[in-house]
C-alpha positions in Angstrom: 0.0 0.0 0.0 2.9 2.3 0.9 4.7 1.7 -2.4 1.4 2.2 -4.4 1.0 5.6 -2.8 4.4 6.7 -3.9 3.8 5.3 -7.4 0.8 7.4 -7.6 2.6 10.5 -6.3 5.3 10.0 -8.9 2.8 9.6 -11.7 0.7 12.5 -10.6 3.7 14.8 -10.1 5.0 14.2 -13.6 1.6 14.9 -15.0 1.3 18.2 -13.1 4.9 19.1 -14.2 3.7 18.8 -17.8 6.3 16.2 -18.8 5.3 15.1 -22.3 6.3 12.1 -24.4 5.6 10.5 -27.7 5.4 6.9 -28.7 7.1 7.5 -32.1 10.2 5.4 -32.5 12.4 8.2 -33.8 11.4 10.4 -30.9 12.2 7.7 -28.5 15.6 7.2 -30.1 16.3 11.0 -29.9 15.1 11.0 -26.2 17.5 8.2 -25.2 20.3 9.8 -27.1 19.7 13.2 -25.3 19.5 11.4 -21.9 22.7 9.5 -22.5 24.4 12.7 -23.5 23.6 14.3 -20.2 20.4 16.2 -20.8 18.7 16.3 -17.4 15.2 17.0 -18.7 15.5 14.1 -21.1 16.7 11.9 -18.3 13.6 12.9 -16.3 11.2 12.1 -19.2 13.1 8.8 -19.8 12.6 7.9 -16.2 8.9 8.3 -16.6 8.8 6.1 -19.7 10.6 3.3 -17.8 8.4 3.7 -14.8 5.2 3.6 -16.9 6.4 0.6 -19.0 6.6 2.4 -22.3 9.6 0.2 -23.3 7.9 -3.0 -22.2 7.6 -3.9 -18.6 7.2 -1.5 -15.7 10.8 -0.9 -14.5 11.1 1.3 -11.4 14.8 0.4 -11.0 15.7 1.8 -14.5 13.5 4.8 -13.7 15.5 5.4 -10.5 18.8 5.0 -12.4 17.8 7.9 -14.8 16.4 9.9 -12.0 19.7 9.5 -10.2 21.6 10.8 -13.2 19.4 13.9 -13.4 19.5 14.4 -9.7 23.3 14.3 -9.7 23.2 17.2 -12.1 21.1 19.2 -9.6 17.8 18.8 -11.3 15.3 19.7 -8.5 12.4 17.8 -10.0 14.4 14.6 -10.2 15.7 15.1 -6.7 12.1 15.5 -5.5 10.9 12.3 -7.2 14.0 10.2 -6.4 13.8 11.3 -2.8 10.3 9.7 -2.6 11.6 6.6 -4.3 14.2 6.2 -1.5 11.6 6.9 1.2 9.4 4.1 -0.3 12.2 1.7 -1.4 10.8 2.0 -4.9 13.3 0.7 -7.5 16.1 1.3 -5.0 16.9 0.0 -1.5 14.9 2.0 1.1 17.0 4.8 2.5 15.0 7.3 4.6 18.0 9.5 5.4 19.1 9.6 1.7 15.6 10.3 0.6 15.2 13.2 3.0 18.5 14.6 1.9 17.4 14.6 -1.7 14.1 16.2 -0.8 15.9 18.9 1.2 18.2 19.6 -1.7 15.2 20.0 -4.0 13.5 22.2 -1.4 16.5 24.4 -1.1 16.3 25.0 -4.9 12.6 26.1 -4.5 10.9 22.9 -5.7 7.3 23.3 -4.3 6.5 19.7 -3.6 9.8 19.1 -1.9 9.3 22.2 0.2 5.8 20.8 1.1 7.4 17.5 2.1 9.9 19.3 4.4 7.0 21.0 6.1 5.3 17.7 6.6 8.5 16.1 7.9 9.0 18.9 10.6 5.3 18.9 11.4 5.1 15.1 12.0 8.7 14.5 13.2 9.3 12.2 10.2 13.0 11.7 9.8 13.7 14.9 11.8 12.7 16.2 15.2 9.4 18.0 15.3 9.9 21.7 15.0 7.0 24.1 14.7 9.2 27.0 13.5 10.6 24.9 10.7 7.2 23.5 9.8 5.9 27.0 9.5 8.9 28.2 7.5 8.7 25.4 5.0 4.9 25.7 4.7 5.3 29.4 3.9 8.0 28.7 1.4 5.9 26.0 -0.3 2.9 28.2 -0.4 4.9 31.0 -1.9 6.3 28.6 -4.5 2.7 27.7 -5.5 2.0 24.4 -3.8 -1.8 24.4 -3.5 -2.0 22.2 -0.4 0.6 24.3 1.4 -1.4 27.5 0.5 -4.4 25.8 2.1 -2.5 24.8 5.2 -1.1 28.3 5.6 -4.5 29.8 5.1 -5.8 27.6 8.0 -3.0 28.8 10.2 -3.8 32.4 9.5 -7.5 32.0 10.0 -7.2 30.1 13.3 -4.2 32.0 14.7 -2.1 28.9 15.0 1.7 29.5 15.0 1.0 33.0 13.5 -1.2 35.9 14.6 -4.7 35.5 13.4 -5.1 37.3 10.1 -8.4 36.7 8.3 -7.6 38.8 5.1 -4.3 37.0 4.7 -6.0 33.6 5.3 -8.6 34.4 2.7 -5.8 35.4 0.2 -4.1 32.1 0.6 -7.4 30.2 0.3 -8.2 32.1 -2.9 -4.8 31.1 -4.4 -5.2 27.5 -3.4 -8.9 27.3 -4.6 -8.0 28.9 -7.9 -5.5 26.1 -8.5 -8.3 23.6 -8.0 -7.6 22.4 -4.5 -11.0 21.2 -3.4 -10.7 21.6 0.4 -9.6 25.2 -0.2 -12.7 25.8 -2.4 -15.0 24.5 0.3 -13.2 26.4 3.0 -13.4 29.6 0.9 -17.1 29.1 0.4 -17.6 28.8 4.1 -15.6 31.9 4.8 -17.6 33.9 2.2 -21.0 32.7 3.4 -20.2 33.5 7.0 -18.9 37.0 6.1 -16.1 37.0 8.6 -14.7 40.6 8.7 -16.8 41.4 5.6 -20.4 41.2 4.4 -21.5 37.7 3.4 -21.2 36.9 -0.3 -23.7 34.2 -1.2 -23.0 34.3 -4.9 -19.3 33.9 -4.7 -19.7 31.2 -2.0 -22.2 29.4 -4.2 -19.7 29.5 -7.0 -17.0 27.8 -5.0 -19.4 25.2 -3.5 -20.6 24.4 -7.1 -17.1 24.0 -8.4 -16.1 21.7 -5.5 -19.3 19.8 -6.0 -18.3 18.9 -9.6 -15.6 16.8 -8.0 -18.1 15.0 -5.8 -17.2 16.7 -2.5 -20.1 15.8 -0.2 -19.8 18.9 2.1 -19.8 21.2 -1.0 -22.9 19.6 -2.4 -24.7 19.8 1.0 -23.8 23.5 1.5 -24.8 24.3 -2.0 -28.3 22.8 -1.5 -28.7 24.7 1.7 -27.6 28.1 0.3 -29.6 28.1 -2.9 -32.8 27.9 -0.9 -32.1 31.5 0.2 -30.9 32.9 -3.1 -32.9 34.7 -5.8 -33.0 33.4 -9.3 -30.7 36.2 -10.4 -28.1 35.3 -7.7 -28.2 31.6 -8.7 -27.7 32.4 -12.4 -24.8 34.7 -11.6 -23.2 32.0 -9.4 -23.6 29.4 -12.1 -22.1 31.8 -14.7 -19.0 32.4 -12.5 -18.6 28.7 -11.8 -18.8 27.9 -15.5 -16.3 30.6 -16.5 -13.9 29.2 -13.9 -14.4 25.6 -15.1 -14.0 26.5 -18.7 -10.8 28.4 -18.0 -9.4 25.4 -16.1 -10.3 23.1 -19.0 -8.3 25.4 -21.3 -5.3 25.0 -19.1 -5.2 21.2 -19.5 
């Protein structure tokens, strides 16, 4: 189960990173040639191909070998992924300390997912001593680098006054950034903040928009809140909320 989780993280990360590939033989030949010549990005793509079995069987060991070559050149994305391979023992012998060192190296270069992992490590005491200050520092760095979950986590800290002075406007700002990236929990939390009108008038239309968006992903709380809110909205308000939600969803579709 643990290895399957890291396999998923590897696959999902590469998709989000926008790594593309082609099945054309001539392209594969060129890719391998570029990787062998030392092109770190080509090595990263080649690792994905071996991991996904594009050259036959699923081969995490060969994927790890190409990730290592890219990581040795300082490629932060490769360091991030290879670090998780070592933590899981996926294609390599499990080495928690080595995995954490790779993740720290990637995080120091500004790699968002690695920074988020460092926050997790310090928050949970996983491989390091628990340290609230370091947890906050890495959470903030990851949020500033664009990691949606970290933006949501930082928003929660700001809204509740945990580890930082309570700051509702700042919390809302981070929620908006996370929600706009498609992080469902942030979308629901933002909807709740808007409907309650903390430090500002309630905004049913905008709240309805975010609940509707989260509801398209099957979030049960979002669907429940949406049904509750629309009972108190005018037809014009519902139409406006639907329009805003559709505009956002269409914009997201265009980014894929």
